C-alpha positions as CSV (number, residue, x, y, z in Angstrom):
1,M,-86.4,-26.0,67.8
2,L,-82.6,-25.9,67.8
3,M,-82.5,-29.7,67.4
4,E,-84.9,-29.6,64.5
5,K,-82.7,-27.0,62.7
6,C,-79.6,-29.1,63.3
7,L,-81.4,-32.2,61.9
8,S,-82.7,-30.2,59.0
9,R,-79.1,-29.0,58.2
10,V,-77.7,-32.5,58.5
11,G,-80.4,-33.7,56.2
12,R,-79.5,-31.1,53.6
13,V,-75.8,-32.0,53.8
14,G,-76.6,-35.6,53.4
15,L,-78.8,-35.0,50.4
16,L,-76.1,-32.8,48.8
17,A,-73.4,-35.5,49.3
18,F,-75.7,-38.1,47.7
19,A,-76.5,-35.8,44.8
20,L,-72.8,-35.1,44.2
21,S,-72.0,-38.8,44.4
22,A,-74.8,-39.7,42.0
23,A,-73.6,-37.0,39.5
24,G,-70.1,-38.5,39.6
25,V,-68.6,-35.6,41.4
26,A,-67.5,-37.5,44.5
27,S,-63.9,-38.6,44.2
28,A,-63.3,-42.4,43.6
29,P,-60.3,-44.1,45.1
30,A,-57.2,-44.3,42.8
31,E,-56.9,-47.6,41.0
32,E,-53.5,-49.3,41.4
33,L,-52.5,-51.5,38.4
34,K,-49.9,-54.2,38.8
35,F,-47.3,-53.9,36.0
36,L,-45.0,-56.9,35.3
37,S,-41.8,-56.3,33.3
38,S,-39.5,-58.9,31.6
39,W,-36.5,-56.8,32.6
40,D,-35.3,-54.9,35.6
41,K,-34.0,-51.3,35.3
42,S,-30.7,-52.6,33.9
43,F,-32.5,-52.6,30.6
44,D,-33.0,-49.0,29.7
45,A,-36.2,-49.5,27.8
46,R,-37.9,-50.7,31.0
47,V,-37.5,-47.1,32.2
48,Y,-38.1,-45.0,29.1
49,V,-40.9,-47.2,27.8
50,A,-42.8,-49.1,30.5
51,E,-42.2,-46.7,33.4
52,R,-42.6,-43.6,31.2
53,Y,-45.9,-45.0,30.0
54,A,-47.1,-45.4,33.6
55,E,-46.1,-41.8,34.2
56,L,-48.2,-40.6,31.3
57,V,-51.3,-42.5,32.4
58,T,-51.0,-41.4,36.0
59,E,-50.6,-37.8,34.8
60,K,-53.4,-37.9,32.3
61,S,-55.8,-39.6,34.8
62,G,-55.0,-37.0,37.4
63,G,-53.7,-39.7,39.7
64,D,-56.8,-42.0,39.4
65,L,-54.6,-44.7,37.8
66,T,-51.3,-45.6,39.4
67,F,-48.9,-48.5,39.0
68,T,-46.7,-50.9,41.0
69,F,-43.9,-52.6,39.1
70,R,-42.5,-56.1,39.4
71,G,-39.8,-57.7,37.3
72,P,-38.0,-60.9,36.5
73,E,-37.1,-61.2,40.2
74,T,-40.8,-62.0,40.8
75,V,-41.7,-64.1,37.7
76,P,-39.0,-65.3,35.2
77,P,-39.4,-63.7,31.7
78,F,-40.4,-66.9,29.9
79,K,-43.2,-67.6,32.4
80,Q,-44.7,-64.1,32.6
81,L,-47.5,-64.3,30.1
82,E,-49.7,-66.8,32.0
83,P,-50.1,-64.8,35.2
84,V,-51.0,-61.7,33.1
85,K,-53.5,-63.7,31.1
86,A,-55.0,-64.9,34.4
87,G,-55.2,-61.4,35.8
88,V,-52.6,-61.9,38.6
89,F,-50.9,-58.9,37.0
90,D,-52.7,-56.2,34.9
91,L,-50.0,-55.3,32.5
92,L,-46.8,-56.7,30.9
93,F,-43.8,-55.2,29.2
94,T,-42.1,-57.9,27.3
95,H,-41.0,-59.3,23.9
96,G,-42.8,-61.7,21.7
97,S,-39.9,-64.2,21.8
98,Y,-40.5,-64.8,25.5
99,H,-44.0,-66.3,24.7
100,L,-43.7,-67.8,21.3
101,G,-45.3,-71.0,22.6
102,D,-48.3,-68.9,23.7
103,K,-49.3,-67.5,20.3
104,G,-46.5,-64.8,20.3
105,L,-47.5,-63.1,17.0
106,A,-45.6,-59.9,18.0
107,T,-42.3,-61.7,17.4
108,M,-42.9,-61.3,13.6
109,L,-42.9,-57.5,13.9
110,D,-39.1,-57.7,14.4
111,A,-38.7,-58.7,10.7
112,L,-40.3,-55.4,9.5
113,E,-38.3,-52.5,8.1
114,N,-38.8,-48.7,8.4
115,W,-40.9,-49.1,11.5
116,D,-43.5,-46.3,11.8
117,P,-46.0,-46.9,14.7
118,E,-48.5,-44.3,13.5
119,R,-48.6,-45.8,10.0
120,A,-48.7,-49.3,11.4
121,R,-52.0,-48.3,13.1
122,E,-53.3,-46.6,9.9
123,V,-52.8,-49.6,7.7
124,G,-54.2,-52.2,10.2
125,I,-51.1,-53.9,11.4
126,F,-51.7,-52.8,15.0
127,D,-55.4,-53.9,14.9
128,L,-54.5,-57.3,13.5
129,V,-52.0,-58.0,16.3
130,D,-54.4,-56.6,18.9
131,Q,-57.3,-58.6,17.8
132,Y,-55.2,-61.8,17.8
133,Y,-53.9,-61.3,21.3
134,Q,-57.4,-60.6,22.6
135,E,-58.8,-63.7,21.0
136,Q,-55.9,-66.1,21.8
137,N,-54.5,-64.8,25.1
138,N,-57.2,-62.6,26.7
139,L,-54.8,-59.7,26.3
140,K,-55.2,-56.2,24.8
141,V,-52.2,-54.7,23.0
142,I,-51.7,-51.3,24.4
143,A,-48.5,-50.3,22.5
144,L,-46.0,-51.7,20.1
145,N,-42.7,-50.0,21.0
146,S,-39.6,-49.8,18.9
147,A,-36.9,-49.1,21.5
148,G,-34.5,-47.2,19.3
149,V,-33.6,-47.7,15.6
150,D,-30.7,-50.2,15.5
151,G,-32.5,-53.5,16.4
152,Y,-30.2,-56.2,17.6
153,Q,-26.5,-57.1,17.8
154,V,-24.0,-59.8,18.7
155,V,-21.1,-59.2,21.1
156,L,-18.1,-61.5,21.2
157,K,-15.2,-62.4,23.5
158,E,-12.8,-62.7,20.6
159,P,-12.5,-61.1,17.1
160,L,-14.3,-62.5,14.1
161,D,-12.7,-65.6,12.6
162,E,-10.8,-65.7,9.3
163,N,-14.0,-66.1,7.4
164,G,-15.5,-63.1,9.1
165,G,-17.9,-65.1,11.3
166,W,-18.0,-67.0,14.6
167,E,-17.6,-70.6,13.4
168,G,-17.8,-73.1,16.3
169,R,-18.6,-70.6,19.0
170,K,-21.4,-70.8,21.5
171,I,-23.6,-67.7,21.4
172,R,-26.2,-66.8,24.1
173,G,-29.6,-66.1,22.5
174,T,-33.3,-67.0,22.6
175,K,-34.9,-69.1,19.9
176,S,-35.4,-66.0,17.8
177,Y,-31.6,-65.5,17.3
178,Q,-31.0,-69.2,16.4
179,N,-30.9,-68.6,12.6
180,V,-28.6,-65.6,12.9
181,I,-26.2,-67.5,15.2
182,E,-26.1,-70.5,12.9
183,A,-25.8,-68.3,9.7
184,L,-22.1,-67.6,10.5
185,G,-21.3,-71.0,12.1
186,G,-22.2,-70.7,15.7
187,S,-24.5,-72.6,18.0
188,G,-27.1,-71.1,20.2
189,V,-27.3,-71.3,24.0
190,V,-30.6,-70.2,25.6
191,L,-29.8,-68.3,28.8
192,P,-31.6,-65.7,30.9
193,V,-30.0,-62.3,30.5
194,G,-29.1,-62.3,34.3
195,E,-26.8,-65.3,33.8
196,T,-25.0,-64.0,30.7
197,Y,-22.2,-62.0,32.3
198,S,-21.1,-65.0,34.3
199,A,-21.4,-67.3,31.3
200,L,-19.2,-65.0,29.2
201,E,-16.7,-64.6,32.0
202,K,-16.4,-68.4,32.6
203,G,-16.3,-69.2,28.9
204,V,-19.7,-71.1,29.0
205,V,-20.6,-69.0,26.0
206,D,-18.3,-67.1,23.5
207,G,-20.7,-64.3,22.8
208,A,-24.3,-63.0,23.2
209,A,-27.1,-61.8,21.0
210,W,-29.1,-59.0,22.4
211,P,-30.8,-55.7,21.5
212,S,-28.6,-52.8,20.4
213,T,-28.3,-51.3,23.9
214,G,-27.7,-52.8,27.4
215,V,-24.0,-53.8,27.1
216,V,-22.9,-51.0,29.4
217,N,-25.6,-51.6,32.1
218,F,-25.0,-55.3,32.1
219,K,-21.2,-54.7,32.0
220,W,-20.7,-57.2,29.2
221,H,-17.9,-55.0,27.9
222,E,-15.8,-56.3,30.8
223,V,-16.0,-59.9,29.5
224,A,-16.7,-59.4,25.8
225,G,-14.5,-57.0,23.9
226,Y,-16.1,-56.9,20.5
227,R,-19.4,-55.6,19.2
228,V,-20.4,-56.8,15.7
229,R,-21.8,-54.4,13.2
230,P,-24.1,-53.8,11.3
231,T,-27.0,-54.5,13.6
232,F,-30.0,-56.3,12.3
233,G,-33.8,-56.3,12.5
234,V,-36.0,-54.0,14.6
235,G,-36.8,-54.5,18.2
236,I,-40.6,-54.3,19.0
237,F,-41.4,-54.5,22.7
238,P,-45.2,-54.6,23.4
239,I,-47.1,-53.4,26.4
240,L,-49.9,-55.9,26.9
241,M,-52.9,-55.6,29.3
242,N,-55.2,-58.3,30.8
243,L,-58.4,-57.9,28.7
244,D,-60.7,-58.2,31.8
245,S,-58.7,-55.5,33.6
246,F,-58.9,-53.2,30.6
247,N,-62.7,-53.8,30.2
248,G,-63.1,-53.1,33.9
249,L,-61.9,-49.6,33.5
250,S,-64.3,-46.7,32.8
251,A,-64.6,-45.5,29.2
252,E,-62.6,-42.4,30.1
253,Q,-59.8,-44.5,31.7
254,Q,-59.7,-46.8,28.7
255,E,-59.2,-43.8,26.4
256,I,-56.4,-42.6,28.6
257,M,-54.6,-46.0,28.5
258,V,-55.0,-46.1,24.7
259,E,-53.9,-42.6,24.0
260,A,-50.9,-42.9,26.3
261,G,-50.0,-46.1,24.3
262,K,-49.9,-44.1,21.1
263,A,-47.8,-41.4,22.7
264,I,-45.2,-43.8,24.1
265,E,-44.8,-45.5,20.8
266,K,-43.6,-42.2,19.3
267,E,-41.6,-41.1,22.3
268,A,-39.8,-44.4,22.6
269,I,-38.2,-44.2,19.2
270,E,-36.5,-40.9,20.0
271,S,-35.6,-42.0,23.6
272,G,-34.1,-45.2,22.3
273,R,-32.1,-43.4,19.7
274,Q,-30.6,-41.1,22.4
275,V,-29.8,-44.1,24.6
276,E,-28.1,-45.9,21.6
277,Q,-25.9,-42.9,20.8
278,A,-24.9,-42.4,24.4
279,E,-24.1,-46.1,24.8
280,Y,-22.0,-46.3,21.7
281,A,-20.0,-43.3,22.8
282,K,-19.5,-44.9,26.2
283,L,-18.4,-48.2,24.8
284,E,-15.9,-46.5,22.6
285,D,-14.4,-44.7,25.6
286,L,-14.3,-48.0,27.4
287,G,-12.3,-49.5,24.6
288,M,-14.8,-52.0,23.1
289,T,-13.8,-52.8,19.5
290,T,-16.2,-52.7,16.6
291,A,-16.0,-55.9,14.5
292,D,-17.4,-55.2,11.0
293,L,-19.1,-58.0,9.0
294,S,-18.4,-58.2,5.3
295,E,-21.3,-57.2,3.0
296,E,-21.9,-60.9,2.2
297,N,-22.0,-61.9,5.9
298,A,-24.2,-58.9,6.8
299,R,-26.7,-60.0,4.2
300,K,-26.6,-63.6,5.5
301,V,-27.4,-62.3,9.0
302,T,-30.2,-60.0,7.8
303,E,-31.8,-62.8,5.7
304,A,-31.4,-65.3,8.5
305,W,-33.2,-63.0,11.0
306,A,-36.1,-62.3,8.7
307,S,-36.5,-65.9,7.8
308,A,-36.6,-66.9,11.5
309,M,-39.2,-64.3,12.3
310,W,-41.5,-65.3,9.5
311,S,-41.1,-69.1,10.1
312,Q,-41.6,-68.8,13.8
313,G,-44.6,-66.6,13.3
314,E,-46.3,-69.0,11.0
315,E,-45.4,-71.9,13.3
316,C,-47.1,-70.3,16.3
317,C,-49.9,-68.3,14.6
318,G,-50.8,-69.9,11.3
319,E,-53.0,-67.9,9.0
320,T,-52.9,-64.7,11.0
321,A,-49.1,-64.7,10.6
322,K,-49.5,-65.0,6.9
323,K,-52.0,-62.1,6.9
324,L,-49.6,-60.0,8.9
325,R,-46.8,-60.7,6.4
326,A,-49.0,-59.9,3.4
327,L,-50.1,-56.6,5.1
328,A,-46.5,-55.7,5.8
329,I,-45.5,-56.3,2.2
330,E,-48.5,-54.5,0.8
331,H,-47.6,-51.3,2.7
332,D,-43.9,-51.4,2.2
333,F,-42.9,-52.4,5.8
334,V,-40.8,-55.2,4.3
335,A,-39.5,-56.4,1.0
336,E,-41.3,-59.4,-0.5
């Protein structure tokens, strides 16, 4: 009799466990997503955009979605898109210029003005970019992040020349910066960011083009004493996700990923602004000199930047790039 009661009790417990599992009450193991970044933590946006996004998702999912980060020490920035497309990594924090040869439509966004991520979603800019990346690269766009408000800058070892430019100087920069560098007489040298300090120190290059922050962390102020103003463009740094990985999540998890993307787009602007202000104050304390462009040269730089973004976009992405530009003009994100 005692044995029968025990077996009966075991049976009831087993049935209860099965029922809970069938109802979705049983806890599933946490899913760990592999997050690749084009930068290490020396680039502040890696922390306040990518890692902050991961924190938001983990928090909103109650710990069901977690992340492990890898950076350029694992895969060089210009080669990162392919392993994410293939599913070796689940997410990527990057810039469109690093994958222009792989349908990098997001590069064009750097030519826009008055960036407002919420309005970009409302008028269809986000959806256009997202659909294109899904169709061309098996990637879902999770967020389009503006890391601050000041876009891009050039730092120099020596002051501006007598014409207010950098005639004959070699300036580090990706293909996206080429028009800007040439607009004031320089020649572009493509270098990974990790090699730039040494190149500046040894005179391999005479300056560097880069986003508005990062000089302090990379210690470029030690080897380049001048920062050129005004800045130009707007820096958009997307978070991309392997489409199969995204589709493999539950509907609830997908919603968490998407909503956290919207949240980080808004948060990143203010975080970036604070980082910019803190860095500018620090560089002033460190004695870095501001080199001001004339109104004419500032206009040349701005026009050269926009021209590069549009032409590279159309070269890589054809009709979709033209649609993106038309949409941006229609909704006052850029002048015609």
